[in-house]
N, C-alpha and C positions, 0 to 999 in steps of 0.2 A: 504494500499500500504506500501511498504517498500523502503527506503532509505540510501543508504551505506554510513557512515560516515568516512573522514579520516581527519585525523589531524597532526597538526606538532609536535614533539616529546615533546613539553613541554607542550600539554595538556595531556599526557599521564596520568600525577601526577592526573589531575581532573577525568577524565573517567577511569581508571585504562589501557587501551588500546589505541591505539592510531588508532585502527581500527575496524570498527565494523558498525551494523545492528542495524535501529528505525523505528520502524511502527507505521504510522499517518493514520489519516481520508485519502480517495480521494478528491482530490481537497484542499490541505493543500498547504499553503504560505510558502515563506521561513520564517518569522516570525513564525509561527504556530510552526514549527521545531524548534527555536529558545526556543522558549515561553516553547515547552516541554522540551530540555534539559534543562534551567533554572529552572525549576518544578524539575526535577531530579538529579541536579547537581549545584542548585541555592546559595547554600552559596559561595561555591567557584568558580564556572562558570561567575556568573554573573557580579562581577569585572571587568572581561576579555571583555567581550563581550558588555554589554550596557553601554551608558554614559549618564550622567547628570536624572533631575527629569523627565524626560520623556522617560528614556530607550530607546533611539535610538539604534540602530546598533554601536559597537565603528568602528572610523574611523583608526582605527590603527590596524583591521585586516583584512585578505582579505578573502570575504566568495566568494566561488566558486560554481556552479552548472554546474555539466559537462566540467570541466574545463574552464567556463566565469564567469568573477567577476560578480559579480550581481548587479554592479554599472552599468554595460552596460548591464542588461535584465530589468525586473522590479523590482530591488532593493528589500524591503520586501516582496512587496505582488509578488515574482517571485513564479507562479504556479510551485510545485512542482510534478512528475509524476513517478510511480514503477519503483523502479531500478536506480533513478537517483544517481551519485556521489556527494558527497558533500564534500569541503575540505573549514577546517578552517584553515590557516596560522597567525602565528602572526610576527612580522615585526624580520627579521634576524638584531645582529645587529652585531657591528664591530666599528674598528675605527683604 
């Protein structure tokens, strides 16, 4: 299956673009996707998306599937489907 990734422009430097497609095995979870992205871009991506020794997903990033925050779905274990729209957003700064 394929999922479509969109990111905030802050991730553009890591991924090389802000919109791209990723192939995954059927019945993959959101965590499977993040682990794949980490393998492909780990040294630069890992510190942004994972926290602590247990490497849980960062609470500082909004992870969304089809416009819904995964916190309100099944978290990291949210099952992905073909053509899902995945969004990774860093918090906006300001002052």
